[in-house]
mmCIF file of the N, C-alpha and C atoms, coordinates in Angstrom:
data_MODEL
# 
_entry.id   MODEL 
# 
loop_
_atom_site.group_PDB 
_atom_site.id 
_atom_site.type_symbol 
_atom_site.label_atom_id 
_atom_site.label_alt_id 
_atom_site.label_comp_id 
_atom_site.label_asym_id 
_atom_site.label_entity_id 
_atom_site.label_seq_id 
_atom_site.pdbx_PDB_ins_code 
_atom_site.Cartn_x 
_atom_site.Cartn_y 
_atom_site.Cartn_z 
_atom_site.occupancy 
_atom_site.B_iso_or_equiv 
_atom_site.pdbx_formal_charge 
_atom_site.auth_seq_id 
_atom_site.auth_comp_id 
_atom_site.auth_asym_id 
_atom_site.auth_atom_id 
_atom_site.pdbx_PDB_model_num 
ATOM 1   N N  . MET A 1 1  ? 37.641 -29.742 -0.467 1.00 0.00 ? 1  MET A N  1 
ATOM 2   C CA . MET A 1 1  ? 36.605 -28.919 0.152  1.00 0.00 ? 1  MET A CA 1 
ATOM 3   C C  . MET A 1 1  ? 36.692 -29.080 1.669  1.00 0.00 ? 1  MET A C  1 
ATOM 4   N N  . GLY A 1 2  ? 36.894 -27.993 2.389  1.00 0.00 ? 2  GLY A N  1 
ATOM 5   C CA . GLY A 1 2  ? 37.042 -28.036 3.838  1.00 0.00 ? 2  GLY A CA 1 
ATOM 6   C C  . GLY A 1 2  ? 35.717 -28.003 4.560  1.00 0.00 ? 2  GLY A C  1 
ATOM 7   N N  . ALA A 1 3  ? 35.755 -28.308 5.837  1.00 0.00 ? 3  ALA A N  1 
ATOM 8   C CA . ALA A 1 3  ? 34.533 -28.330 6.654  1.00 0.00 ? 3  ALA A CA 1 
ATOM 9   C C  . ALA A 1 3  ? 33.883 -26.957 6.746  1.00 0.00 ? 3  ALA A C  1 
ATOM 10  N N  . ALA A 1 4  ? 34.688 -25.907 6.758  1.00 0.00 ? 4  ALA A N  1 
ATOM 11  C CA . ALA A 1 4  ? 34.132 -24.557 6.876  1.00 0.00 ? 4  ALA A CA 1 
ATOM 12  C C  . ALA A 1 4  ? 33.289 -24.185 5.665  1.00 0.00 ? 4  ALA A C  1 
ATOM 13  N N  . GLU A 1 5  ? 33.576 -24.777 4.518  1.00 0.00 ? 5  GLU A N  1 
ATOM 14  C CA . GLU A 1 5  ? 32.812 -24.468 3.311  1.00 0.00 ? 5  GLU A CA 1 
ATOM 15  C C  . GLU A 1 5  ? 31.404 -25.042 3.362  1.00 0.00 ? 5  GLU A C  1 
ATOM 16  N N  . ASN A 1 6  ? 31.163 -25.997 4.244  1.00 0.00 ? 6  ASN A N  1 
ATOM 17  C CA . ASN A 1 6  ? 29.849 -26.612 4.362  1.00 0.00 ? 6  ASN A CA 1 
ATOM 18  C C  . ASN A 1 6  ? 28.942 -25.887 5.344  1.00 0.00 ? 6  ASN A C  1 
ATOM 19  N N  . ILE A 1 7  ? 29.482 -24.922 6.081  1.00 0.00 ? 7  ILE A N  1 
ATOM 20  C CA . ILE A 1 7  ? 28.692 -24.193 7.069  1.00 0.00 ? 7  ILE A CA 1 
ATOM 21  C C  . ILE A 1 7  ? 27.920 -23.100 6.348  1.00 0.00 ? 7  ILE A C  1 
ATOM 22  N N  . PRO A 1 8  ? 26.585 -23.084 6.496  1.00 0.00 ? 8  PRO A N  1 
ATOM 23  C CA . PRO A 1 8  ? 25.809 -22.039 5.812  1.00 0.00 ? 8  PRO A CA 1 
ATOM 24  C C  . PRO A 1 8  ? 26.091 -20.660 6.409  1.00 0.00 ? 8  PRO A C  1 
ATOM 25  N N  . GLU A 1 9  ? 25.995 -19.649 5.567  1.00 0.00 ? 9  GLU A N  1 
ATOM 26  C CA . GLU A 1 9  ? 26.205 -18.263 5.999  1.00 0.00 ? 9  GLU A CA 1 
ATOM 27  C C  . GLU A 1 9  ? 25.063 -17.837 6.915  1.00 0.00 ? 9  GLU A C  1 
ATOM 28  N N  . VAL A 1 10 ? 25.398 -17.192 8.014  1.00 0.00 ? 10 VAL A N  1 
ATOM 29  C CA . VAL A 1 10 ? 24.391 -16.677 8.949  1.00 0.00 ? 10 VAL A CA 1 
ATOM 30  C C  . VAL A 1 10 ? 23.926 -15.321 8.452  1.00 0.00 ? 10 VAL A C  1 
ATOM 31  N N  . LEU A 1 11 ? 22.613 -15.145 8.393  1.00 0.00 ? 11 LEU A N  1 
ATOM 32  C CA . LEU A 1 11 ? 22.028 -13.870 7.987  1.00 0.00 ? 11 LEU A CA 1 
ATOM 33  C C  . LEU A 1 11 ? 21.472 -13.160 9.210  1.00 0.00 ? 11 LEU A C  1 
ATOM 34  N N  . LEU A 1 12 ? 21.741 -11.863 9.315  1.00 0.00 ? 12 LEU A N  1 
ATOM 35  C CA . LEU A 1 12 ? 21.311 -11.075 10.470 1.00 0.00 ? 12 LEU A CA 1 
ATOM 36  C C  . LEU A 1 12 ? 20.208 -10.106 10.093 1.00 0.00 ? 12 LEU A C  1 
ATOM 37  N N  . LYS A 1 13 ? 19.255 -9.926  11.002 1.00 0.00 ? 13 LYS A N  1 
ATOM 38  C CA . LYS A 1 13 ? 18.231 -8.894  10.861 1.00 0.00 ? 13 LYS A CA 1 
ATOM 39  C C  . LYS A 1 13 ? 18.835 -7.561  11.301 1.00 0.00 ? 13 LYS A C  1 
ATOM 40  N N  . LEU A 1 14 ? 18.157 -6.476  10.952 1.00 0.00 ? 14 LEU A N  1 
ATOM 41  C CA . LEU A 1 14 ? 18.637 -5.140  11.310 1.00 0.00 ? 14 LEU A CA 1 
ATOM 42  C C  . LEU A 1 14 ? 18.884 -5.027  12.810 1.00 0.00 ? 14 LEU A C  1 
ATOM 43  N N  . GLU A 1 15 ? 17.969 -5.523  13.615 1.00 0.00 ? 15 GLU A N  1 
ATOM 44  C CA . GLU A 1 15 ? 18.121 -5.424  15.075 1.00 0.00 ? 15 GLU A CA 1 
ATOM 45  C C  . GLU A 1 15 ? 19.392 -6.124  15.541 1.00 0.00 ? 15 GLU A C  1 
ATOM 46  N N  . GLN A 1 16 ? 19.731 -7.232  14.902 1.00 0.00 ? 16 GLN A N  1 
ATOM 47  C CA . GLN A 1 16 ? 20.950 -7.957  15.272 1.00 0.00 ? 16 GLN A CA 1 
ATOM 48  C C  . GLN A 1 16 ? 22.194 -7.190  14.829 1.00 0.00 ? 16 GLN A C  1 
ATOM 49  N N  . VAL A 1 17 ? 22.118 -6.560  13.662 1.00 0.00 ? 17 VAL A N  1 
ATOM 50  C CA . VAL A 1 17 ? 23.241 -5.743  13.182 1.00 0.00 ? 17 VAL A CA 1 
ATOM 51  C C  . VAL A 1 17 ? 23.452 -4.561  14.133 1.00 0.00 ? 17 VAL A C  1 
ATOM 52  N N  . GLU A 1 18 ? 22.352 -3.924  14.547 1.00 0.00 ? 18 GLU A N  1 
ATOM 53  C CA . GLU A 1 18 ? 22.455 -2.821  15.503 1.00 0.00 ? 18 GLU A CA 1 
ATOM 54  C C  . GLU A 1 18 ? 23.113 -3.293  16.802 1.00 0.00 ? 18 GLU A C  1 
ATOM 55  N N  . ALA A 1 19 ? 22.706 -4.459  17.288 1.00 0.00 ? 19 ALA A N  1 
ATOM 56  C CA . ALA A 1 19 ? 23.254 -4.970  18.544 1.00 0.00 ? 19 ALA A CA 1 
ATOM 57  C C  . ALA A 1 19 ? 24.747 -5.289  18.414 1.00 0.00 ? 19 ALA A C  1 
ATOM 58  N N  . GLN A 1 20 ? 25.149 -5.861  17.280 1.00 0.00 ? 20 GLN A N  1 
ATOM 59  C CA . GLN A 1 20 ? 26.556 -6.237  17.113 1.00 0.00 ? 20 GLN A CA 1 
ATOM 60  C C  . GLN A 1 20 ? 27.458 -5.030  16.883 1.00 0.00 ? 20 GLN A C  1 
ATOM 61  N N  . THR A 1 21 ? 26.944 -4.017  16.186 1.00 0.00 ? 21 THR A N  1 
ATOM 62  C CA . THR A 1 21 ? 27.785 -2.861  15.852 1.00 0.00 ? 21 THR A CA 1 
ATOM 63  C C  . THR A 1 21 ? 27.655 -1.719  16.850 1.00 0.00 ? 21 THR A C  1 
ATOM 64  N N  . GLY A 1 22 ? 26.538 -1.672  17.577 1.00 0.00 ? 22 GLY A N  1 
ATOM 65  C CA . GLY A 1 22 ? 26.280 -0.545  18.468 1.00 0.00 ? 22 GLY A CA 1 
ATOM 66  C C  . GLY A 1 22 ? 25.790 0.675   17.706 1.00 0.00 ? 22 GLY A C  1 
ATOM 67  N N  . MET A 1 23 ? 25.454 0.502   16.424 1.00 0.00 ? 23 MET A N  1 
ATOM 68  C CA . MET A 1 23 ? 24.996 1.601   15.573 1.00 0.00 ? 23 MET A CA 1 
ATOM 69  C C  . MET A 1 23 ? 23.489 1.496   15.359 1.00 0.00 ? 23 MET A C  1 
ATOM 70  N N  . LYS A 1 24 ? 22.866 2.637   15.121 1.00 0.00 ? 24 LYS A N  1 
ATOM 71  C CA . LYS A 1 24 ? 21.426 2.689   14.866 1.00 0.00 ? 24 LYS A CA 1 
ATOM 72  C C  . LYS A 1 24 ? 21.149 2.605   13.370 1.00 0.00 ? 24 LYS A C  1 
ATOM 73  N N  . LYS A 1 25 ? 19.884 2.358   13.041 1.00 0.00 ? 25 LYS A N  1 
ATOM 74  C CA . LYS A 1 25 ? 19.438 2.179   11.663 1.00 0.00 ? 25 LYS A CA 1 
ATOM 75  C C  . LYS A 1 25 ? 19.866 3.332   10.762 1.00 0.00 ? 25 LYS A C  1 
ATOM 76  N N  . SER A 1 26 ? 19.682 4.563   11.221 1.00 0.00 ? 26 SER A N  1 
ATOM 77  C CA . SER A 1 26 ? 20.005 5.723   10.378 1.00 0.00 ? 26 SER A CA 1 
ATOM 78  C C  . SER A 1 26 ? 21.489 5.744   10.010 1.00 0.00 ? 26 SER A C  1 
ATOM 79  N N  . TYR A 1 27 ? 22.361 5.416   10.958 1.00 0.00 ? 27 TYR A N  1 
ATOM 80  C CA . TYR A 1 27 ? 23.802 5.379   10.688 1.00 0.00 ? 27 TYR A CA 1 
ATOM 81  C C  . TYR A 1 27 ? 24.126 4.263   9.703  1.00 0.00 ? 27 TYR A C  1 
ATOM 82  N N  . ILE A 1 28 ? 23.559 3.097   9.927  1.00 0.00 ? 28 ILE A N  1 
ATOM 83  C CA . ILE A 1 28 ? 23.824 1.938   9.069  1.00 0.00 ? 28 ILE A CA 1 
ATOM 84  C C  . ILE A 1 28 ? 23.449 2.251   7.629  1.00 0.00 ? 28 ILE A C  1 
ATOM 85  N N  . TYR A 1 29 ? 22.244 2.782   7.411  1.00 0.00 ? 29 TYR A N  1 
ATOM 86  C CA . TYR A 1 29 ? 21.799 3.079   6.051  1.00 0.00 ? 29 TYR A CA 1 
ATOM 87  C C  . TYR A 1 29 ? 22.602 4.222   5.423  1.00 0.00 ? 29 TYR A C  1 
ATOM 88  N N  . ARG A 1 30 ? 22.966 5.225   6.212  1.00 0.00 ? 30 ARG A N  1 
ATOM 89  C CA . ARG A 1 30 ? 23.774 6.329   5.690  1.00 0.00 ? 30 ARG A CA 1 
ATOM 90  C C  . ARG A 1 30 ? 25.145 5.818   5.242  1.00 0.00 ? 30 ARG A C  1 
ATOM 91  N N  . GLU A 1 31 ? 25.761 4.973   6.060  1.00 0.00 ? 31 GLU A N  1 
ATOM 92  C CA . GLU A 1 31 ? 27.078 4.444   5.710  1.00 0.00 ? 31 GLU A CA 1 
ATOM 93  C C  . GLU A 1 31 ? 27.000 3.472   4.533  1.00 0.00 ? 31 GLU A C  1 
ATOM 94  N N  . MET A 1 32 ? 25.895 2.752   4.394  1.00 0.00 ? 32 MET A N  1 
ATOM 95  C CA . MET A 1 32 ? 25.718 1.898   3.215  1.00 0.00 ? 32 MET A CA 1 
ATOM 96  C C  . MET A 1 32 ? 25.676 2.750   1.952  1.00 0.00 ? 32 MET A C  1 
ATOM 97  N N  . GLU A 1 33 ? 24.961 3.886   2.011  1.00 0.00 ? 33 GLU A N  1 
ATOM 98  C CA . GLU A 1 33 ? 24.888 4.792   0.858  1.00 0.00 ? 33 GLU A CA 1 
ATOM 99  C C  . GLU A 1 33 ? 26.263 5.322   0.490  1.00 0.00 ? 33 GLU A C  1 
ATOM 100 N N  . ARG A 1 34 ? 27.104 5.552   1.482  1.00 0.00 ? 34 ARG A N  1 
ATOM 101 C CA . ARG A 1 34 ? 28.473 6.041   1.255  1.00 0.00 ? 34 ARG A CA 1 
ATOM 102 C C  . ARG A 1 34 ? 29.411 4.931   0.783  1.00 0.00 ? 34 ARG A C  1 
ATOM 103 N N  . GLY A 1 35 ? 28.962 3.684   0.930  1.00 0.00 ? 35 GLY A N  1 
ATOM 104 C CA . GLY A 1 35 ? 29.796 2.555   0.543  1.00 0.00 ? 35 GLY A CA 1 
ATOM 105 C C  . GLY A 1 35 ? 30.784 2.141   1.610  1.00 0.00 ? 35 GLY A C  1 
ATOM 106 N N  . THR A 1 36 ? 30.556 2.580   2.857  1.00 0.00 ? 36 THR A N  1 
ATOM 107 C CA . THR A 1 36 ? 31.484 2.268   3.946  1.00 0.00 ? 36 THR A CA 1 
ATOM 108 C C  . THR A 1 36 ? 30.908 1.258   4.935  1.00 0.00 ? 36 THR A C  1 
ATOM 109 N N  . PHE A 1 37 ? 29.786 0.641   4.585  1.00 0.00 ? 37 PHE A N  1 
ATOM 110 C CA . PHE A 1 37 ? 29.161 -0.369  5.439  1.00 0.00 ? 37 PHE A CA 1 
ATOM 111 C C  . PHE A 1 37 ? 28.724 -1.511  4.536  1.00 0.00 ? 37 PHE A C  1 
ATOM 112 N N  . PRO A 1 38 ? 28.768 -2.747  5.027  1.00 0.00 ? 38 PRO A N  1 
ATOM 113 C CA . PRO A 1 38 ? 28.376 -3.884  4.192  1.00 0.00 ? 38 PRO A CA 1 
ATOM 114 C C  . PRO A 1 38 ? 26.965 -3.729  3.622  1.00 0.00 ? 38 PRO A C  1 
ATOM 115 N N  . PRO A 1 39 ? 26.759 -4.197  2.401  1.00 0.00 ? 39 PRO A N  1 
ATOM 116 C CA . PRO A 1 39 ? 25.443 -4.063  1.771  1.00 0.00 ? 39 PRO A CA 1 
ATOM 117 C C  . PRO A 1 39 ? 24.413 -4.995  2.378  1.00 0.00 ? 39 PRO A C  1 
ATOM 118 N N  . LYS A 1 40 ? 23.161 -4.600  2.240  1.00 0.00 ? 40 LYS A N  1 
ATOM 119 C CA . LYS A 1 40 ? 22.044 -5.436  2.681  1.00 0.00 ? 40 LYS A CA 1 
ATOM 120 C C  . LYS A 1 40 ? 21.660 -6.374  1.547  1.00 0.00 ? 40 LYS A C  1 
ATOM 121 N N  . HIS A 1 41 ? 20.935 -7.422  1.904  1.00 0.00 ? 41 HIS A N  1 
ATOM 122 C CA . HIS A 1 41 ? 20.453 -8.399  0.930  1.00 0.00 ? 41 HIS A CA 1 
ATOM 123 C C  . HIS A 1 41 ? 18.979 -8.655  1.199  1.00 0.00 ? 41 HIS A C  1 
ATOM 124 N N  . LYS A 1 42 ? 18.191 -8.659  0.153  1.00 0.00 ? 42 LYS A N  1 
ATOM 125 C CA . LYS A 1 42 ? 16.760 -8.966  0.280  1.00 0.00 ? 42 LYS A CA 1 
ATOM 126 C C  . LYS A 1 42 ? 16.604 -10.478 0.331  1.00 0.00 ? 42 LYS A C  1 
ATOM 127 N N  . VAL A 1 43 ? 15.959 -10.951 1.377  1.00 0.00 ? 43 VAL A N  1 
ATOM 128 C CA . VAL A 1 43 ? 15.691 -12.374 1.536  1.00 0.00 ? 43 VAL A CA 1 
ATOM 129 C C  . VAL A 1 43 ? 14.209 -12.508 1.845  1.00 0.00 ? 43 VAL A C  1 
ATOM 130 N N  . GLY A 1 44 ? 13.469 -13.096 0.911  1.00 0.00 ? 44 GLY A N  1 
ATOM 131 C CA . GLY A 1 44 ? 12.021 -13.163 1.087  1.00 0.00 ? 44 GLY A CA 1 
ATOM 132 C C  . GLY A 1 44 ? 11.480 -11.749 1.160  1.00 0.00 ? 44 GLY A C  1 
ATOM 133 N N  . GLY A 1 45 ? 10.731 -11.461 2.204  1.00 0.00 ? 45 GLY A N  1 
ATOM 134 C CA . GLY A 1 45 ? 10.186 -10.121 2.376  1.00 0.00 ? 45 GLY A CA 1 
ATOM 135 C C  . GLY A 1 45 ? 11.015 -9.250  3.298  1.00 0.00 ? 45 GLY A C  1 
ATOM 136 N N  . GLY A 1 46 ? 12.186 -9.726  3.722  1.00 0.00 ? 46 GLY A N  1 
ATOM 137 C CA . GLY A 1 46 ? 12.980 -8.974  4.692  1.00 0.00 ? 46 GLY A CA 1 
ATOM 138 C C  . GLY A 1 46 ? 14.348 -8.588  4.172  1.00 0.00 ? 46 GLY A C  1 
ATOM 139 N N  . THR A 1 47 ? 15.037 -7.815  4.969  1.00 0.00 ? 47 THR A N  1 
ATOM 140 C CA . THR A 1 47 ? 16.386 -7.365  4.663  1.00 0.00 ? 47 THR A CA 1 
ATOM 141 C C  . THR A 1 47 ? 17.338 -8.027  5.649  1.00 0.00 ? 47 THR A C  1 
ATOM 142 N N  . ARG A 1 48 ? 18.447 -8.539  5.133  1.00 0.00 ? 48 ARG A N  1 
ATOM 143 C CA . ARG A 1 48 ? 19.427 -9.221  5.972  1.00 0.00 ? 48 ARG A CA 1 
ATOM 144 C C  . ARG A 1 48 ? 20.834 -8.803  5.578  1.00 0.00 ? 48 ARG A C  1 
ATOM 145 N N  . TRP A 1 49 ? 21.764 -9.012  6.502  1.00 0.00 ? 49 TRP A N  1 
ATOM 146 C CA . TRP A 1 49 ? 23.188 -8.783  6.267  1.00 0.00 ? 49 TRP A CA 1 
ATOM 147 C C  . TRP A 1 49 ? 23.910 -10.081 6.580  1.00 0.00 ? 49 TRP A C  1 
ATOM 148 N N  . TYR A 1 50 ? 24.988 -10.350 5.829  1.00 0.00 ? 50 TYR A N  1 
ATOM 149 C CA . TYR A 1 50 ? 25.811 -11.509 6.136  1.00 0.00 ? 50 TYR A CA 1 
ATOM 150 C C  . TYR A 1 50 ? 26.599 -11.226 7.407  1.00 0.00 ? 50 TYR A C  1 
ATOM 151 N N  . GLN A 1 51 ? 26.537 -12.150 8.342  1.00 0.00 ? 51 GLN A N  1 
ATOM 152 C CA . GLN A 1 51 ? 27.245 -11.970 9.605  1.00 0.00 ? 51 GLN A CA 1 
ATOM 153 C C  . GLN A 1 51 ? 28.745 -11.818 9.374  1.00 0.00 ? 51 GLN A C  1 
ATOM 154 N N  . SER A 1 52 ? 29.287 -12.567 8.432  1.00 0.00 ? 52 SER A N  1 
ATOM 155 C CA . SER A 1 52 ? 30.733 -12.476 8.167  1.00 0.00 ? 52 SER A CA 1 
ATOM 156 C C  . SER A 1 52 ? 31.114 -11.078 7.682  1.00 0.00 ? 52 SER A C  1 
ATOM 157 N N  . ASP A 1 53 ? 30.246 -10.425 6.895  1.00 0.00 ? 53 ASP A N  1 
ATOM 158 C CA . ASP A 1 53 ? 30.516 -9.053  6.441  1.00 0.00 ? 53 ASP A CA 1 
ATOM 159 C C  . ASP A 1 53 ? 30.521 -8.092  7.627  1.00 0.00 ? 53 ASP A C  1 
ATOM 160 N N  . ILE A 1 54 ? 29.564 -8.252  8.528  1.00 0.00 ? 54 ILE A N  1 
ATOM 161 C CA . ILE A 1 54 ? 29.472 -7.370  9.694  1.00 0.00 ? 54 ILE A CA 1 
ATOM 162 C C  . ILE A 1 54 ? 30.689 -7.560  10.591 1.00 0.00 ? 54 ILE A C  1 
ATOM 163 N N  . GLN A 1 55 ? 31.093 -8.800  10.801 1.00 0.00 ? 55 GLN A N  1 
ATOM 164 C CA . GLN A 1 55 ? 32.258 -9.062  11.645 1.00 0.00 ? 55 GLN A CA 1 
ATOM 165 C C  . GLN A 1 55 ? 33.533 -8.495  11.023 1.00 0.00 ? 55 GLN A C  1 
ATOM 166 N N  . ARG A 1 56 ? 33.667 -8.592  9.693  1.00 0.00 ? 56 ARG A N  1 
ATOM 167 C CA . ARG A 1 56 ? 34.821 -7.999  9.007  1.00 0.00 ? 56 ARG A CA 1 
ATOM 168 C C  . ARG A 1 56 ? 34.823 -6.482  9.159  1.00 0.00 ? 56 ARG A C  1 
ATOM 169 N N  . TRP A 1 57 ? 33.644 -5.855  9.061  1.00 0.00 ? 57 TRP A N  1 
ATOM 170 C CA . TRP A 1 57 ? 33.524 -4.403  9.206  1.00 0.00 ? 57 TRP A CA 1 
ATOM 171 C C  . TRP A 1 57 ? 33.937 -3.979  10.618 1.00 0.00 ? 57 TRP A C  1 
ATOM 172 N N  . ILE A 1 58 ? 33.489 -4.737  11.625 1.00 0.00 ? 58 ILE A N  1 
ATOM 173 C CA . ILE A 1 58 ? 33.843 -4.429  13.020 1.00 0.00 ? 58 ILE A CA 1 
ATOM 174 C C  . ILE A 1 58 ? 35.357 -4.536  13.209 1.00 0.00 ? 58 ILE A C  1 
ATOM 175 N N  . ARG A 1 59 ? 35.965 -5.603  12.687 1.00 0.00 ? 59 ARG A N  1 
ATOM 176 C CA . ARG A 1 59 ? 37.420 -5.767  12.811 1.00 0.00 ? 59 ARG A CA 1 
ATOM 177 C C  . ARG A 1 59 ? 38.168 -4.630  12.122 1.00 0.00 ? 59 ARG A C  1 
ATOM 178 N N  . ALA A 1 60 ? 37.699 -4.228  10.959 1.00 0.00 ? 60 ALA A N  1 
ATOM 179 C CA . ALA A 1 60 ? 38.350 -3.144  10.218 1.00 0.00 ? 60 ALA A CA 1 
ATOM 180 C C  . ALA A 1 60 ? 38.291 -1.840  11.005 1.00 0.00 ? 60 ALA A C  1 
ATOM 181 N N  . ARG A 1 61 ? 37.173 -1.570  11.643 1.00 0.00 ? 61 ARG A N  1 
ATOM 182 C CA . ARG A 1 61 ? 37.046 -0.339  12.448 1.00 0.00 ? 61 ARG A CA 1 
ATOM 183 C C  . ARG A 1 61 ? 37.950 -0.399  13.666 1.00 0.00 ? 61 ARG A C  1 
ATOM 184 N N  . ARG A 1 62 ? 38.091 -1.570  14.254 1.00 0.00 ? 62 ARG A N  1 
ATOM 185 C CA . ARG A 1 62 ? 38.972 -1.735  15.410 1.00 0.00 ? 62 ARG A CA 1 
ATOM 186 C C  . ARG A 1 62 ? 40.425 -1.456  15.044 1.00 0.00 ? 62 ARG A C  1 
ATOM 187 N N  . ASN A 1 63 ? 40.797 -1.829  13.814 1.00 0.00 ? 63 ASN A N  1 
ATOM 188 C CA . ASN A 1 63 ? 42.176 -1.677  13.360 1.00 0.00 ? 63 ASN A CA 1 
ATOM 189 C C  . ASN A 1 63 ? 42.450 -0.308  12.744 1.00 0.00 ? 63 ASN A C  1 
ATOM 190 N N  . ALA A 1 64 ? 41.419 0.494   12.559 1.00 0.00 ? 64 ALA A N  1 
ATOM 191 C CA . ALA A 1 64 ? 41.588 1.816   11.945 1.00 0.00 ? 64 ALA A CA 1 
ATOM 192 C C  . ALA A 1 64 ? 42.283 2.757   12.928 1.00 0.00 ? 64 ALA A C  1 
ATOM 193 N N  . PRO A 1 65 ? 43.033 3.728   12.396 1.00 0.00 ? 65 PRO A N  1 
ATOM 194 C CA . PRO A 1 65 ? 43.673 4.703   13.294 1.00 0.00 ? 65 PRO A CA 1 
ATOM 195 C C  . PRO A 1 65 ? 42.621 5.480   14.081 1.00 0.00 ? 65 PRO A C  1 
ATOM 196 N N  . GLN A 1 66 ? 42.911 5.731   15.321 1.00 0.00 ? 66 GLN A N  1 
ATOM 197 C CA . GLN A 1 66 ? 41.991 6.457   16.189 1.00 0.00 ? 66 GLN A CA 1 
ATOM 198 C C  . GLN A 1 66 ? 42.099 7.954   15.942 1.00 0.00 ? 66 GLN A C  1 
ATOM 199 N N  . TRP A 1 67 ? 40.969 8.630   15.961 1.00 0.00 ? 67 TRP A N  1 
ATOM 200 C CA . TRP A 1 67 ? 40.927 10.068  15.761 1.00 0.00 ? 67 TRP A CA 1 
ATOM 201 C C  . TRP A 1 67 ? 41.357 10.783  17.032 1.00 0.00 ? 67 TRP A C  1 
ATOM 202 N N  . THR A 1 68 ? 42.171 11.810  16.863 1.00 0.00 ? 68 THR A N  1 
ATOM 203 C CA . THR A 1 68 ? 42.519 12.681  17.985 1.00 0.00 ? 68 THR A CA 1 
ATOM 204 C C  . THR A 1 68 ? 42.385 14.121  17.501 1.00 0.00 ? 68 THR A C  1 
ATOM 205 N N  . PRO A 1 69 ? 41.832 14.990  18.322 1.00 0.00 ? 69 PRO A N  1 
ATOM 206 C CA . PRO A 1 69 ? 41.685 16.387  17.914 1.00 0.00 ? 69 PRO A CA 1 
ATOM 207 C C  . PRO A 1 69 ? 43.043 17.051  17.753 1.00 0.00 ? 69 PRO A C  1 
ATOM 208 N N  . LYS A 1 70 ? 43.088 18.107  16.922 1.00 0.00 ? 70 LYS A N  1 
ATOM 209 C CA . LYS A 1 70 ? 44.340 18.827  16.669 1.00 0.00 ? 70 LYS A CA 1 
ATOM 210 C C  . LYS A 1 70 ? 44.937 19.394  17.944 1.00 0.00 ? 70 LYS A C  1 
ATOM 211 N N  . ASP A 1 71 ? 44.089 19.837  18.872 1.00 0.00 ? 71 ASP A N  1 
ATOM 212 C CA . ASP A 1 71 ? 44.577 20.490  20.085 1.00 0.00 ? 71 ASP A CA 1 
ATOM 213 C C  . ASP A 1 71 ? 44.631 19.538  21.282 1.00 0.00 ? 71 ASP A C  1 
ATOM 214 N N  . ALA A 1 72 ? 44.812 18.265  21.024 1.00 0.00 ? 72 ALA A N  1 
ATOM 215 C CA . ALA A 1 72 ? 44.796 17.268  22.103 1.00 0.00 ? 72 ALA A CA 1 
ATOM 216 C C  . ALA A 1 72 ? 45.881 17.508  23.148 1.00 0.00 ? 72 ALA A C  1 
ATOM 217 N N  . GLY A 1 73 ? 47.010 18.071  22.740 1.00 0.00 ? 73 GLY A N  1 
ATOM 218 C CA . GLY A 1 73 ? 48.099 18.289  23.684 1.00 0.00 ? 73 GLY A CA 1 
ATOM 219 C C  . GLY A 1 73 ? 48.020 19.606  24.427 1.00 0.00 ? 73 GLY A C  1 
ATOM 220 N N  . GLN A 1 74 ? 47.026 20.421  24.131 1.00 0.00 ? 74 GLN A N  1 
ATOM 221 C CA . GLN A 1 74 ? 46.909 21.748  24.730 1.00 0.00 ? 74 GLN A CA 1 
ATOM 222 C C  . GLN A 1 74 ? 46.010 21.696  25.964 1.00 0.00 ? 74 GLN A C  1 
ATOM 223 N N  . PRO A 1 75 ? 46.256 22.548  26.937 1.00 0.00 ? 75 PRO A N  1 
ATOM 224 C CA . PRO A 1 75 ? 45.382 22.585  28.118 1.00 0.00 ? 75 PRO A CA 1 
ATOM 225 C C  . PRO A 1 75 ? 43.995 23.101  27.734 1.00 0.00 ? 75 PRO A C  1 
ATOM 226 N N  . ALA A 1 76 ? 43.011 22.695  28.478 1.00 0.00 ? 76 ALA A N  1 
ATOM 227 C CA . ALA A 1 76 ? 41.640 23.138  28.239 1.00 0.00 ? 76 ALA A CA 1 
ATOM 228 C C  . ALA A 1 76 ? 41.508 24.618  28.549 1.00 0.00 ? 76 ALA A C  1 
ATOM 229 N N  . ALA A 1 77 ? 40.573 25.250  27.863 1.00 0.00 ? 77 ALA A N  1 
ATOM 230 C CA . ALA A 1 77 ? 40.322 26.680  28.103 1.00 0.00 ? 77 ALA A CA 1 
ATOM 231 C C  . ALA A 1 77 ? 39.796 26.880  29.515 1.00 0.00 ? 77 ALA A C  1 
ATOM 232 N N  . ASN A 1 78 ? 40.099 28.038  30.105 1.00 0.00 ? 78 ASN A N  1 
ATOM 233 C CA . ASN A 1 78 ? 39.625 28.351  31.440 1.00 0.00 ? 78 ASN A CA 1 
ATOM 234 C C  . ASN A 1 78 ? 38.152 28.736  31.347 1.00 0.00 ? 78 ASN A C  1 
ATOM 235 N N  . CYS A 1 79 ? 37.291 27.930  31.898 1.00 0.00 ? 79 CYS A N  1 
ATOM 236 C CA . CYS A 1 79 ? 35.852 28.179  31.844 1.00 0.00 ? 79 CYS A CA 1 
ATOM 237 C C  . CYS A 1 79 ? 35.326 28.671  33.183 1.00 0.00 ? 79 CYS A C  1 
ATOM 238 N N  . ASP A 1 80 ? 36.220 29.111  34.035 1.00 0.00 ? 80 ASP A N  1 
ATOM 239 C CA . ASP A 1 80 ? 35.815 29.612  35.350 1.00 0.00 ? 80 ASP A CA 1 
ATOM 240 C C  . ASP A 1 80 ? 35.066 30.924  35.191 1.00 0.00 ? 80 ASP A C  1 
ATOM 241 N N  . SER A 1 81 ? 33.839 30.997  35.673 1.00 0.00 ? 81 SER A N  1 
ATOM 242 C CA . SER A 1 81 ? 33.028 32.184  35.489 1.00 0.00 ? 81 SER A CA 1 
ATOM 243 C C  . SER A 1 81 ? 33.275 33.246  36.565 1.00 0.00 ? 81 SER A C  1 
ATOM 244 N N  . SER A 1 82 ? 34.192 33.010  37.487 1.00 0.00 ? 82 SER A N  1 
ATOM 245 C CA . SER A 1 82 ? 34.432 33.970  38.553 1.00 0.00 ? 82 SER A CA 1 
ATOM 246 C C  . SER A 1 82 ? 35.233 35.193  38.096 1.00 0.00 ? 82 SER A C  1 
ATOM 247 N N  . GLY A 1 83 ? 35.840 35.092  36.906 1.00 0.00 ? 83 GLY A N  1 
ATOM 248 C CA . GLY A 1 83 ? 36.580 36.238  36.378 1.00 0.00 ? 83 GLY A CA 1 
ATOM 249 C C  . GLY A 1 83 ? 37.983 36.339  36.922 1.00 0.00 ? 83 GLY A C  1 
ATOM 250 N N  . THR A 1 84 ? 38.464 35.378  37.688 1.00 0.00 ? 84 THR A N  1 
ATOM 251 C CA . THR A 1 84 ? 39.823 35.443  38.211 1.00 0.00 ? 84 THR A CA 1 
ATOM 252 C C  . THR A 1 84 ? 40.757 34.583  37.420 1.00 0.00 ? 84 THR A C  1 
# 
């Protein structure tokens, strides 16, 4: 049994999850419903998330391919209102 196994799991409140992820409550709950965000756990009268789950989710998003629009290589449309 290693030393890391003796360290208790840190539980985060919603406000702490928002601060660590940069996401708001509505996004967090929507993504939980989709199964793309770590699940919540009822502890006493409150809701908590395991910090290790949140950190794993953040790392996974960092390693995910970045989105680029289909027309990323094209010049922007001319929005000049002068008509020339």
